[in-house]
TORDOTOR-140897 format. One record per residue: residue number from 0; x, y, z of N, C-alpha, C in turn. Coordinates in steps of 0.05 Angstrom, whole numbers. Example, Ala and Ser with C-alpha at 12.3 -4.5 7.8 and 13.67 -1.06 7.14 Angstrom:
<rs>
R  resi    n_c1    n_c2    n_c3   ca_c1   ca_c2   ca_c3    c_c1    c_c2    c_c3
R     0     264    -114     156     246     -90     156     264     -66     156
R     1     257     -45     142     273     -21     143     258       1     157
</rs>
This chain:
<rs>
R  resi    n_c1    n_c2    n_c3   ca_c1   ca_c2   ca_c3    c_c1    c_c2    c_c3
R     0     679     565    -136     665     570    -110     651     545    -101
R     1     638     531    -120     623     507    -113     642     486    -101
R     2     665     483    -112     684     463    -103     693     469     -74
R     3     700     494     -68     709     500     -40     687     496     -20
R     4     663     504     -28     640     500     -10     635     471      -5
R     5     635     454     -26     630     426     -22     653     413      -6
R     6     678     421     -11     700     411       4     698     418      34
R     7     690     443      39     686     452      67     665     435      81
R     8     642     431      67     620     415      79     629     387      85
R     9     643     375      66     653     347      71     672     346      95
R    10     691     364      96     709     364     119     695     369     145
R    11     677     389     146     662     395     170     645     371     179
R    12     631     358     160     614     335     166     631     312     176
R    13     656     310     168     674     288     178     688     296     203
R    14     682     321     213     696     332     237     726     333     233
R    15     734     337     208     762     340     201     769     370     203
R    16     775     378     227     781     407     232     805     416     216
R    17     826     400     216     850     408     201     844     410     171
R    18     829     392     161     822     393     132     805     417     126
R    19     786     424     143     769     448     139     786     473     142
R    20     803     473     162     820     496     167     839     502     144
R    21     847     482     129     866     486     107     853     502      84
R    22     826     505      85     812     520      64     811     550      70
R    23     820     558      93     818     586     102     845     600     100
R    24     844     626      94     868     642      95     877     646     124
R    25     902     653     129     912     656     156     898     678     172
R    26     887     698     158     873     720     171     843     719     168
R    27     832     696     162     804     692     158     787     701     182
R    28     762     708     176     743     716     197     717     701     192
R    29     707     689     214     679     679     214     664     696     233
R    30     645     712     223     628     729     239     600     716     240
R    31     593     705     262     568     690     265     549     705     283
R    32     530     718     271     510     734     286     495     716     305
R    33     489     691     297     473     673     314     486     666     340
R    34     512     667     342     526     661     367     537     687     379
R    35     534     709     365     542     735     376     572     740     378
R    36     587     728     360     616     732     362     629     729     334
R    37     653     741     332     669     737     308     694     722     316
R    38     703     704     298     726     686     303     747     694     283
R    39     770     703     293     790     715     276     816     698     274
R    40     826     696     249     851     681     245     846     651     247
R    41     868     636     242     865     607     242     857     596     269
R    42     868     608     291     860     599     318     831     604     323
R    43     821     627     314     792     632     317     775     614     301
R    44     783     608     276     767     590     259     768     562     271
R    45     791     553     281     793     527     294     773     526     317
R    46     773     546     334     755     547     357     726     545     348
R    47     719     560     327     692     559     317     684     530     308
R    48     702     518     292     696     491     281     694     471     304
R    49     712     473     323     711     453     345     687     457     363
R    50     679     482     368     656     487     385     630     481     372
R    51     626     491     347     599     490     335     595     468     315
R    52     616     455     306     613     432     288     619     406     303
R    53     643     403     313     651     379     328     634     378     354
R    54     634     399     369     621     400     395     591     393     395
R    55     577     402     374     549     396     371     542     374     351
R    56     563     360     342     559     339     322     543     348     298
R    57     550     372     288     535     384     267     541     371     240
R    58     519     365     226     521     356     198     506     376     181
R    59     518     383     158     508     403     141     501     392     113
R    60     480     402     101     473     395      74     469     421      58
R    61     482     423      35     479     447      19     451     448       6
R    62     437     470      11     411     473      -1     412     490     -26
R    63     429     511     -25     432     528     -49     458     543     -48
R    64     468     550     -71     492     566     -74     487     587     -95
R    65     488     612     -88     485     634    -107     512     648    -110
R    66     525     643    -132     551     655    -138     546     684    -145
R    67     557     702    -129     552     731    -134     573     743    -153
R    68     597     733    -151     619     740    -170     641     720    -165
R    69     665     725    -176     687     706    -174     696     701    -145
R    70     690     720    -127     701     718    -100     680     716     -78
R    71     654     718     -85     633     719     -65     610     700     -72
R    72     598     688     -52     575     671     -56     558     672     -31
R    73     532     668     -35     513     665     -13     503     636     -14
R    74     505     623       9     495     595       9     475     591      32
R    75     458     572      28     440     563      49     447     534      56
R    76     448     529      82     454     502      91     433     492     111
R    77     428     466     109     411     453     129     429     441     150
R    78     427     452     175     444     442     197     428     424     215
R    79     439     401     222     427     383     242     449     375     261
R    80     442     374     287     461     366     307     448     363     334
R    81     465     363     355     454     361     382     436     384     390
R    82     437     406     376     420     429     381     392     427     368
R    83     389     407     350     364     404     335     369     409     305
R    84     353     427     294     354     432     265     351     461     260
R    85     368     472     242     367     500     234     374     503     205
R    86     366     525     193     375     532     166     394     556     169
R    87     417     553     158     437     574     160     441     588     133
R    88     449     614     135     455     630     112     484     640     115
R    89     501     633      96     529     641      97     536     658      73
R    90     549     681      78     560     696      57     590     691      58
R    91     601     679      36     629     670      36     645     687      16
R    92     668     696      25     687     710       8     713     694       7
R    93     722     690     -17     748     677     -21     768     697     -32
R    94     794     692     -28     814     710     -38     824     701     -65
R    95     843     714     -77     853     708    -103     866     680    -104
R    96     875     670     -81     887     643     -80     866     621     -76
R    97     840     629     -75     819     609     -72     814     600     -43
R    98     825     615     -24     821     608       4     799     625      16
R    99     784     613      35     763     628      48     775     650      65
R   100     766     675      59     776     698      73     756     707      95
R   101     730     704      89     710     713     108     684     697     104
R   102     671     691     126     644     680     126     627     697     145
R   103     606     707     135     585     721     151     562     701     154
R   104     557     692     178     538     670     182     514     680     200
R   105     491     669     194     467     674     209     448     651     205
R   106     427     651     220     406     631     217     381     645     206
R   107     365     630     190     340     641     180     320     644     202
</rs>
């Protein structure tokens, strides 16, 4: 879990949408309460990454990772970008192939 989280952060910080997208299953969901929407499938995840990471020049730093089991983790991220500064909380689920299947995101 640590490796996929760190790889995702590196790709997102480099605005490497395709690299980040390769970490997600084809039917992945990002449900972000802070923006009031869920982003479904690879097209949805791409839209999310382009809008909220590339679009706002977001840089993330991992603050903590709590591995809940083999497929689930809760992480806290320090987000900085054109919007200012926020602390985010992500609940991440990966599938048996090690791809991100779901992210439930919110801000503290």
